PQR file with spaces between the fields and no chain letter, atoms N, CA, C, O and H, PARSE charges and radii, in Angstrom:
ATOM       1  N    MET     1      -3.935   13.538    4.375 -0.4000 1.5000
ATOM       2  CA   MET     1      -3.409   12.806    3.235 -0.0000 2.0000
ATOM       3  C    MET     1      -3.885   11.493    2.570  0.5500 1.7000
ATOM       4  O    MET     1      -4.111   10.570    3.352 -0.5500 1.4000
ATOM       5  N    ALA     2      -4.055   11.285    1.380 -0.4000 1.5000
ATOM       6  CA   ALA     2      -4.871   10.297    0.996 -0.0000 2.0000
ATOM       7  C    ALA     2      -3.607    9.146    0.960  0.5500 1.7000
ATOM       8  O    ALA     2      -2.567    9.563    0.450 -0.5500 1.4000
ATOM       9  H    ALA     2      -3.872   12.035    0.744  0.4000 1.0000
ATOM      10  N    ILE     3      -3.601    8.006    1.360 -0.4000 1.5000
ATOM      11  CA   ILE     3      -3.058    6.926    1.288 -0.0000 2.0000
ATOM      12  C    ILE     3      -4.101    5.574    1.238  0.5500 1.7000
ATOM      13  O    ILE     3      -4.870    5.109    2.078 -0.5500 1.4000
ATOM      14  H    ILE     3      -4.446    7.667    1.775  0.4000 1.0000
ATOM      15  N    THR     4      -3.697    5.107   -0.376 -0.4000 1.5000
ATOM      16  CA   THR     4      -4.414    3.972   -0.730 -0.0000 2.0000
ATOM      17  C    THR     4      -3.077    2.811   -0.423  0.5500 1.7000
ATOM      18  O    THR     4      -1.892    3.088   -0.613 -0.5500 1.4000
ATOM      19  H    THR     4      -3.072    5.486   -1.059  0.4000 1.0000
ATOM      20  N    LEU     5      -3.472    1.788   -0.030 -0.4000 1.5000
ATOM      21  CA   LEU     5      -2.714    0.479   -0.128 -0.0000 2.0000
ATOM      22  C    LEU     5      -3.517   -0.529   -0.934  0.5500 1.7000
ATOM      23  O    LEU     5      -4.720   -0.787   -0.903 -0.5500 1.4000
ATOM      24  H    LEU     5      -4.434    1.563    0.125  0.4000 1.0000
ATOM      25  N    TYR     6      -2.421   -1.080   -1.740 -0.4000 1.5000
ATOM      26  CA   TYR     6      -2.670   -2.460   -2.838 -0.0000 2.0000
ATOM      27  C    TYR     6      -2.166   -3.740   -2.189  0.5500 1.7000
ATOM      28  O    TYR     6      -0.961   -3.878   -1.980 -0.5500 1.4000
ATOM      29  H    TYR     6      -1.444   -0.871   -1.765  0.4000 1.0000
ATOM      30  N    THR     7      -3.201   -4.845   -1.807 -0.4000 1.5000
ATOM      31  CA   THR     7      -2.793   -5.903   -1.141 -0.0000 2.0000
ATOM      32  C    THR     7      -3.379   -7.235   -1.207  0.5500 1.7000
ATOM      33  O    THR     7      -4.557   -7.263   -1.564 -0.5500 1.4000
ATOM      34  H    THR     7      -4.180   -4.733   -1.978  0.4000 1.0000
ATOM      35  N    THR     8      -2.832   -8.311   -0.949 -0.4000 1.5000
ATOM      36  CA   THR     8      -3.744   -9.481   -1.085 -0.0000 2.0000
ATOM      37  C    THR     8      -3.402  -10.023    0.127  0.5500 1.7000
ATOM      38  O    THR     8      -2.308   -9.986    0.691 -0.5500 1.4000
ATOM      39  H    THR     8      -1.875   -8.288   -0.659  0.4000 1.0000
ATOM      40  N    PRO     9      -4.551  -10.591    0.523 -0.5600 1.5000
ATOM      41  CA   PRO     9      -4.760  -12.009    1.569  0.2800 2.0000
ATOM      42  C    PRO     9      -3.504  -12.568    2.035  0.5500 1.7000
ATOM      43  O    PRO     9      -3.242  -12.520    3.237 -0.5500 1.4000
ATOM      44  N    SER    10      -2.737  -13.069    1.241 -0.4000 1.5000
ATOM      45  CA   SER    10      -1.419  -13.982    2.073 -0.0000 2.0000
ATOM      46  C    SER    10      -0.390  -13.282    2.250  0.5500 1.7000
ATOM      47  O    SER    10       0.384  -13.936    2.949 -0.5500 1.4000
ATOM      48  H    SER    10      -2.950  -13.109    0.265  0.4000 1.0000
ATOM      49  N    CYS    11       0.156  -12.016    1.917 -0.4000 1.5000
ATOM      50  CA   CYS    11       0.959  -11.408    1.777 -0.0000 2.0000
ATOM      51  C    CYS    11       1.049  -10.631    3.385  0.5500 1.7000
ATOM      52  O    CYS    11       0.158  -10.037    3.991 -0.5500 1.4000
ATOM      53  H    CYS    11      -0.472  -11.484    1.349  0.4000 1.0000
ATOM      54  N    SER    12       2.491  -10.900    3.787 -0.4000 1.5000
ATOM      55  CA   SER    12       3.022  -10.712    4.644 -0.0000 2.0000
ATOM      56  C    SER    12       3.124   -9.596    5.137  0.5500 1.7000
ATOM      57  O    SER    12       2.536   -9.299    6.177 -0.5500 1.4000
ATOM      58  H    SER    12       3.215  -11.382    3.294  0.4000 1.0000
ATOM      59  N    PHE    13       3.922   -8.738    4.454 -0.4000 1.5000
ATOM      60  CA   PHE    13       4.136   -7.247    4.609 -0.0000 2.0000
ATOM      61  C    PHE    13       2.680   -6.575    4.593  0.5500 1.7000
ATOM      62  O    PHE    13       2.359   -5.725    5.424 -0.5500 1.4000
ATOM      63  H    PHE    13       4.400   -8.979    3.609  0.4000 1.0000
ATOM      64  N    CYS    14       1.847   -7.014    3.602 -0.4000 1.5000
ATOM      65  CA   CYS    14       0.514   -6.319    3.699 -0.0000 2.0000
ATOM      66  C    CYS    14       0.062   -6.291    5.045  0.5500 1.7000
ATOM      67  O    CYS    14      -0.456   -5.323    5.602 -0.5500 1.4000
ATOM      68  H    CYS    14       2.108   -7.703    2.927  0.4000 1.0000
ATOM      69  N    ARG    15       0.298   -7.464    5.561 -0.4000 1.5000
ATOM      70  CA   ARG    15      -0.608   -7.262    7.147 -0.0000 2.0000
ATOM      71  C    ARG    15       0.771   -6.706    7.939  0.5500 1.7000
ATOM      72  O    ARG    15       0.874   -7.235    9.046 -0.5500 1.4000
ATOM      73  H    ARG    15       0.718   -8.250    5.109  0.4000 1.0000
ATOM      74  N    LYS    16       1.623   -5.962    7.693 -0.4000 1.5000
ATOM      75  CA   LYS    16       2.631   -5.426    8.465 -0.0000 2.0000
ATOM      76  C    LYS    16       2.172   -4.222    8.447  0.5500 1.7000
ATOM      77  O    LYS    16       1.984   -3.526    9.445 -0.5500 1.4000
ATOM      78  H    LYS    16       1.540   -5.533    6.794  0.4000 1.0000
ATOM      79  N    ALA    17       1.877   -3.779    6.806 -0.4000 1.5000
ATOM      80  CA   ALA    17       1.971   -2.334    6.659 -0.0000 2.0000
ATOM      81  C    ALA    17       0.026   -1.800    7.272  0.5500 1.7000
ATOM      82  O    ALA    17      -0.222   -0.637    7.594 -0.5500 1.4000
ATOM      83  H    ALA    17       2.030   -4.344    5.996  0.4000 1.0000
ATOM      84  N    LYS    18      -0.783   -2.641    7.291 -0.4000 1.5000
ATOM      85  CA   LYS    18      -1.984   -1.987    7.918 -0.0000 2.0000
ATOM      86  C    LYS    18      -1.663   -2.402    8.660  0.5500 1.7000
ATOM      87  O    LYS    18      -0.951   -1.434    8.924 -0.5500 1.4000
ATOM      88  H    LYS    18      -0.581   -3.585    7.030  0.4000 1.0000
ATOM      89  N    ASP    19      -1.334   -3.428    9.858 -0.4000 1.5000
ATOM      90  CA   ASP    19      -1.273   -2.460   11.255 -0.0000 2.0000
ATOM      91  C    ASP    19      -0.478   -1.445   11.697  0.5500 1.7000
ATOM      92  O    ASP    19      -0.909   -0.842   12.680 -0.5500 1.4000
ATOM      93  H    ASP    19      -1.912   -4.215    9.643  0.4000 1.0000
ATOM      94  N    PHE    20       0.678   -1.052   11.193 -0.4000 1.5000
ATOM      95  CA   PHE    20       1.357   -0.182   10.991 -0.0000 2.0000
ATOM      96  C    PHE    20       0.377    1.335   11.261  0.5500 1.7000
ATOM      97  O    PHE    20       0.341    2.122   12.207 -0.5500 1.4000
ATOM      98  H    PHE    20       1.028   -1.541   10.395  0.4000 1.0000
ATOM      99  N    PHE    21      -0.471    1.271    9.726 -0.4000 1.5000
ATOM     100  CA   PHE    21      -1.524    2.280    9.701 -0.0000 2.0000
ATOM     101  C    PHE    21      -2.111    2.341   10.840  0.5500 1.7000
ATOM     102  O    PHE    21      -1.909    3.341   11.530 -0.5500 1.4000
ATOM     103  H    PHE    21      -0.441    0.632    8.958  0.4000 1.0000
ATOM     104  N    GLN    22      -3.199    1.032   11.444 -0.4000 1.5000
ATOM     105  CA   GLN    22      -3.950    1.154   12.137 -0.0000 2.0000
ATOM     106  C    GLN    22      -3.380    1.289   13.659  0.5500 1.7000
ATOM     107  O    GLN    22      -4.189    1.499   14.563 -0.5500 1.4000
ATOM     108  H    GLN    22      -3.363    0.220   10.884  0.4000 1.0000
ATOM     109  N    LYS    23      -2.289    1.194   13.882 -0.4000 1.5000
ATOM     110  CA   LYS    23      -1.439    1.314   15.585 -0.0000 2.0000
ATOM     111  C    LYS    23      -1.543    2.590   15.298  0.5500 1.7000
ATOM     112  O    LYS    23      -2.247    3.033   16.205 -0.5500 1.4000
ATOM     113  H    LYS    23      -1.632    1.023   13.148  0.4000 1.0000
ATOM     114  N    ASN    24      -1.220    3.620   14.453 -0.4000 1.5000
ATOM     115  CA   ASN    24      -0.855    5.128   14.525 -0.0000 2.0000
ATOM     116  C    ASN    24      -2.051    5.789   14.217  0.5500 1.7000
ATOM     117  O    ASN    24      -2.159    6.997   14.431 -0.5500 1.4000
ATOM     118  H    ASN    24      -0.648    3.260   13.716  0.4000 1.0000
ATOM     119  N    HIS    25      -3.399    4.801   13.502 -0.4000 1.5000
ATOM     120  CA   HIS    25      -4.933    5.508   14.108 -0.0000 2.0000
ATOM     121  C    HIS    25      -4.325    6.664   12.271  0.5500 1.7000
ATOM     122  O    HIS    25      -4.885    7.743   12.081 -0.5500 1.4000
ATOM     123  H    HIS    25      -3.311    3.821   13.328  0.4000 1.0000
ATOM     124  N    ILE    26      -3.355    6.213   11.354 -0.4000 1.5000
ATOM     125  CA   ILE    26      -3.701    6.651    9.518 -0.0000 2.0000
ATOM     126  C    ILE    26      -4.818    6.184    9.020  0.5500 1.7000
ATOM     127  O    ILE    26      -4.905    4.970    9.204 -0.5500 1.4000
ATOM     128  H    ILE    26      -2.900    5.336   11.508  0.4000 1.0000
ATOM     129  N    ARG    27      -5.617    6.594    8.524 -0.4000 1.5000
ATOM     130  CA   ARG    27      -7.030    6.375    7.329 -0.0000 2.0000
ATOM     131  C    ARG    27      -6.023    5.357    6.158  0.5500 1.7000
ATOM     132  O    ARG    27      -4.815    5.146    6.059 -0.5500 1.4000
ATOM     133  H    ARG    27      -5.546    7.580    8.375  0.4000 1.0000
ATOM     134  N    PHE    28      -6.710    5.100    5.726 -0.4000 1.5000
ATOM     135  CA   PHE    28      -5.657    4.620    4.527 -0.0000 2.0000
ATOM     136  C    PHE    28      -7.014    3.788    3.930  0.5500 1.7000
ATOM     137  O    PHE    28      -7.937    3.527    4.702 -0.5500 1.4000
ATOM     138  H    PHE    28      -7.692    5.272    5.807  0.4000 1.0000
ATOM     139  N    THR    29      -7.063    3.434    2.656 -0.4000 1.5000
ATOM     140  CA   THR    29      -7.947    2.757    1.587 -0.0000 2.0000
ATOM     141  C    THR    29      -7.301    1.668    1.034  0.5500 1.7000
ATOM     142  O    THR    29      -6.315    1.664    0.297 -0.5500 1.4000
ATOM     143  H    THR    29      -6.313    3.645    2.029  0.4000 1.0000
ATOM     144  N    GLU    30      -8.286    0.272    1.680 -0.4000 1.5000
ATOM     145  CA   GLU    30      -7.283   -0.664    0.832 -0.0000 2.0000
ATOM     146  C    GLU    30      -7.851   -1.331   -0.236  0.5500 1.7000
ATOM     147  O    GLU    30      -9.068   -1.396   -0.065 -0.5500 1.4000
ATOM     148  H    GLU    30      -9.087    0.275    2.279  0.4000 1.0000
ATOM     149  N    TYR    31      -7.457   -1.914   -1.379 -0.4000 1.5000
ATOM     150  CA   TYR    31      -7.554   -2.519   -2.243 -0.0000 2.0000
ATOM     151  C    TYR    31      -6.870   -4.143   -2.567  0.5500 1.7000
ATOM     152  O    TYR    31      -5.675   -4.437   -2.571 -0.5500 1.4000
ATOM     153  H    TYR    31      -6.468   -1.861   -1.518  0.4000 1.0000
ATOM     154  N    ASP    32      -7.971   -4.987   -2.812 -0.4000 1.5000
ATOM     155  CA   ASP    32      -7.449   -5.945   -2.548 -0.0000 2.0000
ATOM     156  C    ASP    32      -7.340   -6.343   -4.067  0.5500 1.7000
ATOM     157  O    ASP    32      -8.344   -6.474   -4.767 -0.5500 1.4000
ATOM     158  H    ASP    32      -8.942   -4.748   -2.809  0.4000 1.0000
ATOM     159  N    ILE    33      -5.859   -6.554   -4.606 -0.4000 1.5000
ATOM     160  CA   ILE    33      -5.996   -6.986   -5.974 -0.0000 2.0000
ATOM     161  C    ILE    33      -6.110   -8.808   -6.349  0.5500 1.7000
ATOM     162  O    ILE    33      -5.952   -9.228   -7.495 -0.5500 1.4000
ATOM     163  H    ILE    33      -5.043   -6.447   -4.037  0.4000 1.0000
ATOM     164  N    ALA    34      -6.285   -9.349   -5.642 -0.4000 1.5000
ATOM     165  CA   ALA    34      -6.218  -10.616   -5.794 -0.0000 2.0000
ATOM     166  C    ALA    34      -8.048  -10.546   -6.323  0.5500 1.7000
ATOM     167  O    ALA    34      -8.539  -11.519   -6.895 -0.5500 1.4000
ATOM     168  H    ALA    34      -6.413   -9.008   -4.711  0.4000 1.0000
ATOM     169  N    ARG    35      -8.858   -9.318   -6.039 -0.4000 1.5000
ATOM     170  CA   ARG    35     -10.178   -9.705   -6.313 -0.0000 2.0000
ATOM     171  C    ARG    35     -10.526   -8.854   -7.199  0.5500 1.7000
ATOM     172  O    ARG    35     -11.286   -9.202   -8.102 -0.5500 1.4000
ATOM     173  H    ARG    35      -8.459   -8.527   -5.575  0.4000 1.0000
ATOM     174  N    ASP    36     -10.084   -7.690   -7.125 -0.4000 1.5000
ATOM     175  CA   ASP    36     -10.399   -6.713   -7.836 -0.0000 2.0000
ATOM     176  C    ASP    36      -8.924   -6.591   -8.946  0.5500 1.7000
ATOM     177  O    ASP    36      -7.803   -6.255   -8.564 -0.5500 1.4000
ATOM     178  H    ASP    36      -9.466   -7.408   -6.391  0.4000 1.0000
ATOM     179  N    GLN    37      -9.379   -7.031  -10.631 -0.4000 1.5000
ATOM     180  CA   GLN    37      -8.396   -6.683  -11.368 -0.0000 2.0000
ATOM     181  C    GLN    37      -8.046   -5.424  -11.850  0.5500 1.7000
ATOM     182  O    GLN    37      -6.871   -5.175  -12.118 -0.5500 1.4000
ATOM     183  H    GLN    37     -10.290   -7.304  -10.941  0.4000 1.0000
ATOM     184  N    ARG    38      -9.037   -4.505  -12.008 -0.4000 1.5000
ATOM     185  CA   ARG    38      -8.933   -2.851  -12.397 -0.0000 2.0000
ATOM     186  C    ARG    38      -7.997   -2.544  -11.455  0.5500 1.7000
ATOM     187  O    ARG    38      -7.030   -1.853  -11.778 -0.5500 1.4000
ATOM     188  H    ARG    38      -9.992   -4.708  -11.791  0.4000 1.0000
ATOM     189  N    ARG    39      -8.169   -3.069   -9.999 -0.4000 1.5000
ATOM     190  CA   ARG    39      -7.146   -2.163   -9.424 -0.0000 2.0000
ATOM     191  C    ARG    39      -5.647   -2.713   -9.209  0.5500 1.7000
ATOM     192  O    ARG    39      -4.586   -2.121   -9.008 -0.5500 1.4000
ATOM     193  H    ARG    39      -8.954   -3.630   -9.736  0.4000 1.0000
ATOM     194  N    ALA    40      -6.061   -4.444   -9.363 -0.4000 1.5000
ATOM     195  CA   ALA    40      -4.201   -4.403   -9.761 -0.0000 2.0000
ATOM     196  C    ALA    40      -3.611   -3.834  -11.254  0.5500 1.7000
ATOM     197  O    ALA    40      -2.408   -3.698  -11.476 -0.5500 1.4000
ATOM     198  H    ALA    40      -6.922   -4.925   -9.526  0.4000 1.0000
ATOM     199  N    ASP    41      -4.469   -3.591  -12.033 -0.4000 1.5000
ATOM     200  CA   ASP    41      -3.602   -2.983  -13.513 -0.0000 2.0000
ATOM     201  C    ASP    41      -3.466   -1.259  -12.731  0.5500 1.7000
ATOM     202  O    ASP    41      -2.570   -0.530  -13.155 -0.5500 1.4000
ATOM     203  H    ASP    41      -5.446   -3.702  -11.853  0.4000 1.0000
ATOM     204  N    GLU    42      -4.020   -0.952  -12.070 -0.4000 1.5000
ATOM     205  CA   GLU    42      -4.230    0.449  -11.471 -0.0000 2.0000
ATOM     206  C    GLU    42      -2.635    0.689  -10.832  0.5500 1.7000
ATOM     207  O    GLU    42      -1.811    1.556  -11.120 -0.5500 1.4000
ATOM     208  H    GLU    42      -4.748   -1.544  -11.726  0.4000 1.0000
ATOM     209  N    MET    43      -2.549   -0.601   -9.714 -0.4000 1.5000
ATOM     210  CA   MET    43      -1.171   -0.521   -8.877 -0.0000 2.0000
ATOM     211  C    MET    43       0.168   -0.929  -10.025  0.5500 1.7000
ATOM     212  O    MET    43       1.309   -0.849   -9.568 -0.5500 1.4000
ATOM     213  H    MET    43      -3.219   -1.305   -9.481  0.4000 1.0000
ATOM     214  N    VAL    44      -0.007   -1.351  -11.476 -0.4000 1.5000
ATOM     215  CA   VAL    44       1.126   -1.517  -11.867 -0.0000 2.0000
ATOM     216  C    VAL    44       1.185   -0.248  -12.576  0.5500 1.7000
ATOM     217  O    VAL    44       2.149    0.448  -12.258 -0.5500 1.4000
ATOM     218  H    VAL    44      -0.933   -1.416  -11.848  0.4000 1.0000
ATOM     219  N    ARG    45       0.480    0.183  -13.368 -0.4000 1.5000
ATOM     220  CA   ARG    45       0.561    1.822  -13.963 -0.0000 2.0000
ATOM     221  C    ARG    45       1.327    1.817  -12.568  0.5500 1.7000
ATOM     222  O    ARG    45       2.468    1.358  -12.621 -0.5500 1.4000
ATOM     223  H    ARG    45      -0.303   -0.382  -13.627  0.4000 1.0000
ATOM     224  N    LYS    46       0.978    2.155  -11.611 -0.4000 1.5000
ATOM     225  CA   LYS    46       1.765    3.263  -10.859 -0.0000 2.0000
ATOM     226  C    LYS    46       3.050    2.975  -10.269  0.5500 1.7000
ATOM     227  O    LYS    46       3.958    3.729   -9.922 -0.5500 1.4000
ATOM     228  H    LYS    46       0.051    2.528  -11.568  0.4000 1.0000
ATOM     229  N    SER    47       2.941    1.848  -10.235 -0.4000 1.5000
ATOM     230  CA   SER    47       4.371    1.043   -9.589 -0.0000 2.0000
ATOM     231  C    SER    47       5.530    0.666  -10.810  0.5500 1.7000
ATOM     232  O    SER    47       6.704    1.034  -10.862 -0.5500 1.4000
ATOM     233  H    SER    47       2.203    1.235  -10.517  0.4000 1.0000
ATOM     234  N    GLY    48       4.830   -0.131  -11.689 -0.4000 1.5000
ATOM     235  CA   GLY    48       5.495   -0.524  -12.582 -0.0000 2.0000
ATOM     236  C    GLY    48       5.625   -2.172  -12.314  0.5500 1.7000
ATOM     237  O    GLY    48       5.784   -2.956  -13.250 -0.5500 1.4000
ATOM     238  H    GLY    48       3.876   -0.430  -11.647  0.4000 1.0000
ATOM     239  N    GLN    49       5.558   -2.488  -11.272 -0.4000 1.5000
ATOM     240  CA   GLN    49       5.661   -3.642  -10.244 -0.0000 2.0000
ATOM     241  C    GLN    49       4.426   -3.994  -10.100  0.5500 1.7000
ATOM     242  O    GLN    49       3.417   -3.292  -10.028 -0.5500 1.4000
ATOM     243  H    GLN    49       5.428   -1.851  -10.512  0.4000 1.0000
ATOM     244  N    MET    50       4.633   -5.790  -10.039 -0.4000 1.5000
ATOM     245  CA   MET    50       3.212   -6.484   -9.836 -0.0000 2.0000
ATOM     246  C    MET    50       3.377   -6.912   -8.094  0.5500 1.7000
ATOM     247  O    MET    50       2.261   -7.091   -7.605 -0.5500 1.4000
ATOM     248  H    MET    50       5.452   -6.360  -10.097  0.4000 1.0000
ATOM     249  N    GLY    51       4.401   -7.086   -7.192 -0.4000 1.5000
ATOM     250  CA   GLY    51       4.842   -7.755   -6.148 -0.0000 2.0000
ATOM     251  C    GLY    51       3.811   -6.041   -5.063  0.5500 1.7000
ATOM     252  O    GLY    51       3.725   -4.842   -5.330 -0.5500 1.4000
ATOM     253  H    GLY    51       5.307   -6.941   -7.590  0.4000 1.0000
ATOM     254  N    VAL    52       3.254   -6.936   -3.859 -0.4000 1.5000
ATOM     255  CA   VAL    52       3.077   -6.357   -3.248 -0.0000 2.0000
ATOM     256  C    VAL    52       3.290   -6.035   -1.624  0.5500 1.7000
ATOM     257  O    VAL    52       3.243   -7.127   -1.058 -0.5500 1.4000
ATOM     258  H    VAL    52       3.324   -7.910   -3.642  0.4000 1.0000
ATOM     259  N    PRO    53       3.468   -5.161   -0.826 -0.5600 1.5000
ATOM     260  CA   PRO    53       2.199   -4.224   -0.704  0.2800 2.0000
ATOM     261  C    PRO    53       2.530   -3.116   -1.865  0.5500 1.7000
ATOM     262  O    PRO    53       3.658   -3.222   -2.345 -0.5500 1.4000
ATOM     263  N    VAL    54       1.832   -2.232   -2.301 -0.4000 1.5000
ATOM     264  CA   VAL    54       2.252   -1.070   -2.578 -0.0000 2.0000
ATOM     265  C    VAL    54       1.287   -0.008   -2.427  0.5500 1.7000
ATOM     266  O    VAL    54       0.119    0.168   -2.774 -0.5500 1.4000
ATOM     267  H    VAL    54       0.915   -2.146   -1.911  0.4000 1.0000
ATOM     268  N    ILE    55       2.279    0.730   -1.711 -0.4000 1.5000
ATOM     269  CA   ILE    55       1.462    2.101   -1.067 -0.0000 2.0000
ATOM     270  C    ILE    55       1.645    3.399   -1.683  0.5500 1.7000
ATOM     271  O    ILE    55       2.766    3.878   -1.851 -0.5500 1.4000
ATOM     272  H    ILE    55       3.228    0.588   -1.429  0.4000 1.0000
ATOM     273  N    ASP    56       0.530    4.006   -2.040 -0.4000 1.5000
ATOM     274  CA   ASP    56       0.290    5.266   -2.575 -0.0000 2.0000
ATOM     275  C    ASP    56       0.116    6.001   -1.598  0.5500 1.7000
ATOM     276  O    ASP    56      -0.672    5.639   -0.724 -0.5500 1.4000
ATOM     277  H    ASP    56      -0.381    3.617   -1.903  0.4000 1.0000
ATOM     278  N    MET    57       0.919    7.428   -1.474 -0.4000 1.5000
ATOM     279  CA   MET    57       1.027    8.091   -0.482 -0.0000 2.0000
ATOM     280  C    MET    57       0.892    9.784   -1.099  0.5500 1.7000
ATOM     281  O    MET    57       1.812   10.601   -1.059 -0.5500 1.4000
ATOM     282  H    MET    57       1.559    7.722   -2.184  0.4000 1.0000
ATOM     283  N    ASN    58      -0.205    9.984   -1.543 -0.4000 1.5000
ATOM     284  CA   ASN    58      -0.618   11.520   -2.397 -0.0000 2.0000
ATOM     285  C    ASN    58       0.644   11.116   -3.057  0.5500 1.7000
ATOM     286  O    ASN    58       1.679   11.405   -2.456 -0.5500 1.4000
ATOM     287  H    ASN    58      -0.953    9.321   -1.576  0.4000 1.0000
ATOM     288  N    GLY    59       0.729   10.563   -4.069 -0.4000 1.5000
ATOM     289  CA   GLY    59       1.128    9.970   -5.199 -0.0000 2.0000
ATOM     290  C    GLY    59       2.627    9.540   -5.155  0.5500 1.7000
ATOM     291  O    GLY    59       3.109    8.986   -6.142 -0.5500 1.4000
ATOM     292  H    GLY    59      -0.111   10.328   -4.558  0.4000 1.0000
ATOM     293  N    LYS    60       3.411    9.787   -3.997 -0.4000 1.5000
ATOM     294  CA   LYS    60       4.560    8.888   -3.792 -0.0000 2.0000
ATOM     295  C    LYS    60       4.231    7.747   -2.965  0.5500 1.7000
ATOM     296  O    LYS    60       3.701    7.681   -1.856 -0.5500 1.4000
ATOM     297  H    LYS    60       3.019   10.237   -3.194  0.4000 1.0000
ATOM     298  N    ILE    61       4.856    6.477   -4.106 -0.4000 1.5000
ATOM     299  CA   ILE    61       4.775    5.035   -4.192 -0.0000 2.0000
ATOM     300  C    ILE    61       5.988    4.716   -3.895  0.5500 1.7000
ATOM     301  O    ILE    61       7.081    4.966   -4.402 -0.5500 1.4000
ATOM     302  H    ILE    61       5.286    6.530   -5.007  0.4000 1.0000
ATOM     303  N    ILE    62       5.463    3.836   -2.551 -0.4000 1.5000
ATOM     304  CA   ILE    62       6.183    2.599   -2.134 -0.0000 2.0000
ATOM     305  C    ILE    62       5.722    1.240   -2.220  0.5500 1.7000
ATOM     306  O    ILE    62       4.653    0.712   -1.912 -0.5500 1.4000
ATOM     307  H    ILE    62       4.574    3.633   -2.139  0.4000 1.0000
ATOM     308  N    VAL    63       7.077    0.691   -2.848 -0.4000 1.5000
ATOM     309  CA   VAL    63       6.396   -1.038   -2.990 -0.0000 2.0000
ATOM     310  C    VAL    63       7.502   -1.523   -2.247  0.5500 1.7000
ATOM     311  O    VAL    63       8.713   -1.313   -2.195 -0.5500 1.4000
ATOM     312  H    VAL    63       7.945    1.120   -3.098  0.4000 1.0000
ATOM     313  N    GLY    64       6.363   -2.504   -1.490 -0.4000 1.5000
ATOM     314  CA   GLY    64       7.121   -2.958   -0.121 -0.0000 2.0000
ATOM     315  C    GLY    64       6.641   -2.340    1.142  0.5500 1.7000
ATOM     316  O    GLY    64       5.900   -1.357    1.090 -0.5500 1.4000
ATOM     317  H    GLY    64       5.379   -2.675   -1.532  0.4000 1.0000
ATOM     318  N    PHE    65       7.064   -2.921    2.417 -0.4000 1.5000
ATOM     319  CA   PHE    65       6.799   -2.028    3.493 -0.0000 2.0000
ATOM     320  C    PHE    65       7.920   -1.718    4.069  0.5500 1.7000
ATOM     321  O    PHE    65       8.679   -2.487    4.659 -0.5500 1.4000
ATOM     322  H    PHE    65       7.665   -3.719    2.459  0.4000 1.0000
ATOM     323  N    ASN    66       8.048   -0.468    3.888 -0.4000 1.5000
ATOM     324  CA   ASN    66       9.699    0.053    3.919 -0.0000 2.0000
ATOM     325  C    ASN    66       9.248    0.973    5.084  0.5500 1.7000
ATOM     326  O    ASN    66       8.787    2.058    4.729 -0.5500 1.4000
ATOM     327  H    ASN    66       7.432    0.157    3.409  0.4000 1.0000
ATOM     328  N    GLN    67       9.301    0.730    6.376 -0.4000 1.5000
ATOM     329  CA   GLN    67       8.793    1.454    7.463 -0.0000 2.0000
ATOM     330  C    GLN    67       8.940    2.925    7.711  0.5500 1.7000
ATOM     331  O    GLN    67       8.019    3.726    7.865 -0.5500 1.4000
ATOM     332  H    GLN    67       9.676   -0.152    6.665  0.4000 1.0000
ATOM     333  N    PRO    68      10.825    3.283    7.734 -0.5600 1.5000
ATOM     334  CA   PRO    68      10.857    4.121    7.794  0.2800 2.0000
ATOM     335  C    PRO    68      10.938    4.917    6.495  0.5500 1.7000
ATOM     336  O    PRO    68      11.480    6.020    6.563 -0.5500 1.4000
ATOM     337  N    GLU    69      10.454    4.484    5.284 -0.4000 1.5000
ATOM     338  CA   GLU    69      10.210    5.569    4.422 -0.0000 2.0000
ATOM     339  C    GLU    69       8.897    5.606    4.419  0.5500 1.7000
ATOM     340  O    GLU    69       8.585    6.675    3.894 -0.5500 1.4000
ATOM     341  H    GLU    69      10.013    3.588    5.228  0.4000 1.0000
ATOM     342  N    VAL    70       7.647    4.820    4.823 -0.4000 1.5000
ATOM     343  CA   VAL    70       6.821    5.238    4.830 -0.0000 2.0000
ATOM     344  C    VAL    70       6.467    6.478    5.815  0.5500 1.7000
ATOM     345  O    VAL    70       5.693    7.425    5.674 -0.5500 1.4000
ATOM     346  H    VAL    70       7.901    3.952    5.250  0.4000 1.0000
ATOM     347  N    GLU    71       7.334    6.101    6.861 -0.4000 1.5000
ATOM     348  CA   GLU    71       7.295    7.488    8.141 -0.0000 2.0000
ATOM     349  C    GLU    71       7.716    8.758    7.862  0.5500 1.7000
ATOM     350  O    GLU    71       7.134    9.782    8.218 -0.5500 1.4000
ATOM     351  H    GLU    71       7.963    5.332    6.975  0.4000 1.0000
ATOM     352  N    ARG    72       8.809    8.690    7.172 -0.4000 1.5000
ATOM     353  CA   ARG    72       9.081   10.145    6.149 -0.0000 2.0000
ATOM     354  C    ARG    72       8.181   10.505    4.993  0.5500 1.7000
ATOM     355  O    ARG    72       8.277   11.599    4.437 -0.5500 1.4000
ATOM     356  H    ARG    72       9.282    7.858    6.882  0.4000 1.0000
ATOM     357  N    ALA    73       7.551    9.842    4.732 -0.4000 1.5000
ATOM     358  CA   ALA    73       6.459   10.148    3.381 -0.0000 2.0000
ATOM     359  C    ALA    73       5.530   11.025    4.503  0.5500 1.7000
ATOM     360  O    ALA    73       5.302   12.221    4.326 -0.5500 1.4000
ATOM     361  H    ALA    73       7.473    8.953    5.184  0.4000 1.0000
ATOM     362  N    LEU    74       5.037   10.292    5.651 -0.4000 1.5000
ATOM     363  CA   LEU    74       3.788   10.725    6.547 -0.0000 2.0000
ATOM     364  C    LEU    74       4.517   12.308    6.961  0.5500 1.7000
ATOM     365  O    LEU    74       3.637   13.121    7.241 -0.5500 1.4000
ATOM     366  H    LEU    74       5.223    9.320    5.794  0.4000 1.0000
ATOM     367  N    ARG    75       5.755   12.804    7.036 -0.4000 1.5000
ATOM     368  CA   ARG    75       6.233   14.269    7.694 -0.0000 2.0000
ATOM     369  C    ARG    75       5.709   15.559    6.383  0.5500 1.7000
ATOM     370  O    ARG    75       5.926   16.755    6.573 -0.5500 1.4000
ATOM     371  H    ARG    75       6.470   12.143    6.809  0.4000 1.0000
């Protein structure tokens, strides 16, 4: 499963999302949208949102860190 995580350094929910994936040994690609405008634009196109985190799980877009929804998407 391809997982992309769009984050910013000061976002506490971004840290929770990263911690969840790391603790469960789930590989993901992280993009810091505060430093990469191209990825920020990509995130907005995918989600329609400016808030982070945005998690793209094989095309399923989750805005914010909703652990039950992430777990459902992993099944």
